[in-house]
N, C-alpha and C positions, 0 to 999 in steps of 0.2 A: 929873531928869536931872542928872548930875554931869559936870563937865569937858567940856561940849559943845564948847567952843571948840577942843579938841584932836582932835576926831573929824573929821579932814579930811585930804585928800591931793589934790595937783594933779598927780599922776603922769600921764605921757602914754604910757608904754611898758607893755606886758604881756609875758608869756612867749610865745616863738615857738610856733606851732601844734604842732610836734613835742613840745615839753615838755608841753603841755597833753594831747595824745593819749597820750603815754607815761604820764602820771599817771593818766589815766582807764583805761588798759589794765592798770595794775599791780594794782588791786583790793585788794591785801593788803600792808600795810606794818608795820614795827616801829619804835618809838621806844625810846630808851634814856636813862634818867636815871641819871647816874653822875658823882660828884664828891666833894669833901671830906665832904659829908654822908653818903656811903656808909659812911665810917669810924665815924660815930656811930650808925648803924642806927636812926635815929629819924625818917626822912623828910627830903626835900629842903628842908623848911621848918624844920629843927631850930634854926638860928640864931635864928629868930623865935619859934618855939613854946617853946623852952627858955629864952628871954630871955637868950641868951648875950652877953657883952660881946665887942666886936670882937676884942680881944687874945686872948681865950680861944678864940674860933672860929679865928682866924688861926693859933694854935699847933698846930692839927691838921695844918698843913702839915708839921710836923716828923715826924709819924707816918704820913703818907699815902705809901705806897710799894706800889702795886698790882703786885707782882712777877710775878703769875701772868697778867697781861693778855697775851692772844695775839690780835692782830687777825685773823690768818688763821683761827684757830679760830672766832672770833665770826662772821666773814663766811661761812665754810663752814657753820656751824650754821644761819644765816639762809637761805642758799641751799638747803640740804637741806629746810628747812621750807617753802619756797615763797615766802619773803619777797622782794618785788621792789623795795622801797624801805627804806632804813635811815636813821633820824634819830638823831643823837647830840647831847647837850647840850654845846655849846661854852662856854657860860657860863650859869649859872642865877642865881636872885635873889641868891644870896650873893656874886655878883661875882667868883668865882674862875674864871679862864680855864683850860679843860682843853686848851689848845693853846699853842704857843710864840708868844704875842703879843709884839710889840715895844713895845706901848703900856702895859704894866703889868708890874710885878714880882710881882704876885699871881697866879701861874700854876704849872701842874703841872711845868714844866721847872725850876722853882726848888725842887722837893721832891727827896727822895732818889731818886725815880723817874727824874727828869731827862729822860725821853723825851717825845715829842709823840704821844700816842695818836690824835689826830685825823689826823695825817699817815699813821700806820700803818694806820688803819682806812680812810682814803680809798683807799689803794693796794689794800688787800684787797678792798674792795667793787668797785673797778674790775676786779680780777682775776676775781671771780665774777659779774660782770655785774649787780651790784646798784646801783641808783641811790642816790647818797650825798647825804643832806640834813643840814642843820645847824639845830639848835635854838639860839635866842639869846634871853636874857631882856632886855627893855627896862628892867625894874626892877633896881636895883643897890643892895644894902644896904651895900656896902663903899666904893664910890668916893665920896670927899667932894664931888665936883662935883655929884653928883645932888641934893644939898640946897643947896649953896652957890653954884654957878656953872653955871646950866643950859646956857648956850651952850657952855661948855667940855665939859660932859657929852655934849651932842649931837655935838660934834666927836669926842669919844672913842669913843662907841659906833658912829658912822658909820665911823670909822677901823678899828675892830675888824671890822666886817662887810666892809669893803673887803679886809682881810687874808684873811678866810675865803673871799672870792670870788676871790682871786688866788693863794693859796698852796697849794691842794689839788687842782689840776686841775679837771676838769668836775664841777660839783655839780648835783644834781637840784633843789635848792630851799632856801629859808630859811623856817623856822617861827619866828615871833616870839611871845613870851609876856610877861606881866607888865604889860600895859597894859589896865586894866579901867575904862574911863571911867564905867561905870554902877554901880561898886561904891560903896555908900553909906558910905564911911569919912569920919570927921570930919577935915577938913583941919587943924583946930587941935589935934588929938590927936597928941602926939609919938610915941606908940607906933605909930601908923599913918602917920607922916610920909612914909615911903618909898612908900606906895601911891598917892600922887598926884604926878604930874609937876609941875615948876615952870614948864613952858613947852611950846612946840610941839616934838614929836619930829621934825618935818620929814619926814614919811613920803613925800611926793611925791618929794623929792630922793633919799631913801634907795632907794625902789623903782626909780626910773629908773637909779640907779647900779648896783643889782643886775642889772637887765635889760640894761644896757649891758655889764657885765663877764661875765655868764652868761646869754646870750639864751634858753636853754632852761629856766632855773631858774624853778620855780613858787614863788610867795610866798603865805603866809597869815599872818594875825595873829589869835591866839587871844584877841581882845578882847571876845567875846560881844556884838558889835554887827554890823549889816549891813556887808558888805565895803566897803572904800574903793577908790577908783581906784588901779589898779596892783596890786591883789591878785588872784591867779589862781585860788584855790579858797577855799571856806568850810569852816571846821572847827567841829565841835560836840564839847564835852567831856562825857563820861559821859552821852551822850544820843543819841536818834534825832533827826535833823534836824527842827527846828520844834516839837518836843514840849515842851522845857524842863521835863522832870521833875526835873532837877537843881536848878532854881531860879535859875540864873544865866546860862543861855544865852538868846540872842535867839530869838524864835519866827519871825523872818523867815528865809525860805529863798530864796536868790538863784538865779539861772540859772547860776551858776558851778558847776564840779565840786564835789562835796561829800566830806567826810571825817568820820568819827566816831571818837572817841579813848577807849580803855579800857585800864586796867592788867590784867595777868594775875591779880593778886590784888586787894587793896584799897589797895595802896601804889604810888606812882609811882617811888620810889627804894627801895633795899635796906632792909628792915625784917625782921630775923631773927625777930621774934615774929609776923609776919603769914603764916600758913600757909593763908589762905583762897583758895587758887588755884582758878581756874575749871577745869572739865573740858574736855578737847579736844572732846568732843561739843558742849558749850555754845558754844565758840568757833567751831566749824565751822558750826553753825546761825546764829550771828551773822554769819559771813562770807557764807553763802548769802542771808540776809535782806538784808544791805547791798548785796551784788552785784546782787541782784534789784531793788533800789531805785536802783542806780547810784551807790552811796556807797562810798568807799574806806575799808576797815576799818584803823584804826591800833591795833595792840596794843603795849602798853608792857612792856619787860623792865627788870629792876633788878639789874644785877651787884653783887657784894659789894665790900668794900673792897680785896680782893686782885685785883680785875679779873676774877673768874670769873663766868660765867653760872651761877646757882644750879641745883642738881639738879632741882628741881621745874619750872623753866622749860625746862631741857634736855629733860626728858621730854615736856613739852607740845609743844615744837618738833618732837621726833621723831615724835610721834603726828600732828601736823598735816601733817608732811612725807609720812608714809605715805598719808594721805588725798589730799593734793594730787597725788601721783604717779598716782593713778587718775583723779582728777576735775579736775585743773588745767585741761585744755582747755575745760572748761565754765565756768571762772571768768575767766581772763585774757583781756582783749580783748573781752569781751562788753559789750553795751549793753542797757538796758531797752527794751521796746517799748511803744507806746501801748496802754493797756488790759491790760497784762501783769501786773497785781497781782490776786491772787485770795485768797479766804479760806484756801485750802490752800497757797498759795505763789506762785511767780513764773514768768514766761516771759521769757527774754532771747535775744538774737540775736548771732551773730558771722558776718559775711559772709552766706552763704546757709543757714547752719546755725542751728537753734533748740535751746535747752536749756530743759527744764522742771524747776524745783526744787519738789519736793513736800515740804513741811515738816510737814504734818499731813494725815491722811486724813479727808475728810468722808464717806467711803463706808462702806457697811455691812460689807463684808469685803474682804480683799485679793483682787484679781482683778476688781474692778468696773471700769467703763469711765469714763475721763476724757474729757469733752467740752469742746472749746475752739473758739470761733467767731471768733478773731482771727488765725488762722494761714492761710497760703496753701494753696490747694487742690492745689498741685503736690507736696506732700510725699508721699513714697512709703515711708519706713521709720522705725521707732522702735526704739531699743535703749537699754538701761540702760548706765551707764558701766562696769559690770563684765561686760558682754557678753551679756546676755539679750535676745533679739529678742522684740518685742512686736507684737501684731496692730494694724495701723493701717488705718482705713477713713475715707472721706469721704462725708458725706451733706449735700448742698447746700453751705452755708458752714461746716459743723461738721466739725472733725477729731475722730475718736473713737479713743482709744488704750486698748487692753485692758491693765490694769495687772498687775504681777507677782502670781503666786499666792502667793509666799512672804510671810512676815510682813514688814510694813513696817519699814524701818530707822528707829529712833527719831531718828537724827541727821538723816536726810533722804535722799530718793531723787532721783536726777537721770536724766532721760530725754533722749537725743539724737535730734533729728528731722532727717531729710534729705529 
């Protein structure tokens, strides 16, 4: 165990029940990694991986001018895709603020762009009914106090989060990153010096401040450890909750709401050489699986240095949106039910309506009968989301549904039960 003494929080506040329920209802979210590193097209860790000197990395400010950024277009694209929550990097590990902070000159409003994209995007998200969340890195490769004056750094980063919680209207939440207390880095290795905090982050004080300023805001910390007091949901990176196939997540799954986080290709930020984009069918099946488990799917997009959503991601958002228009009612606001996970898929509930997600057919042919013994015997009708009525009968405690005769949709079939 590394840095155990910093894995603590004495927070007494949590998000209001409305914020928690809104988070659980949303099911489908998008995060955006966008910053100076987008100009380099080598990932958000470029300053570290390319071993760049501070002055060389800082000089990219002179060239960073995302003149094609259009907050309304971003938010409209997300809305059309069915995204209910949008997260944007306000500051990543490079320490560059993507908003008009009063606490640093190392910020986007000091570039030739001059504008505050966080302010513009907050307004656009509010316009389209999207919950606006902010990503913030606890690690900072640029601010000298991170290594030299820990109390000053804590004051600085708490101050920045206070700005984010007070200057952009209602926010849906804060996603923290860059604190990984179980990462086995050598504290005496200067190359990894920024990976280890020099003191207490004072999470309890931070979380209570956020919840005081933004009562509905949900907080998570992508620390790969069990959640701390004051955190409102647990996030898993590149993994199903509890499985740790990625090798760095905790296997502990809390009783809090859950989220799993994936990029659309293999990169978190813009990388023009990474064309390994997932198919919309793959992402829809991932959404169905996680919704069936009660897990919020976070997909990550990576706009380019000009502030444009790249064509491949635009197309994926379009295809996801077409599917959501037909099937969205079977996703948003649903909850898993006890015993609702099967080898073929999931059963979820919303009010008095049940939805069956069939992700694979264990049946001999299309048209076989699906038998489920955890549903109420008061159900009277079954219909696919595209309108085909199915025969439904009840024998004892078993609900029997005659499945569609047409070939099974490889993405997944959803049946609505009333």
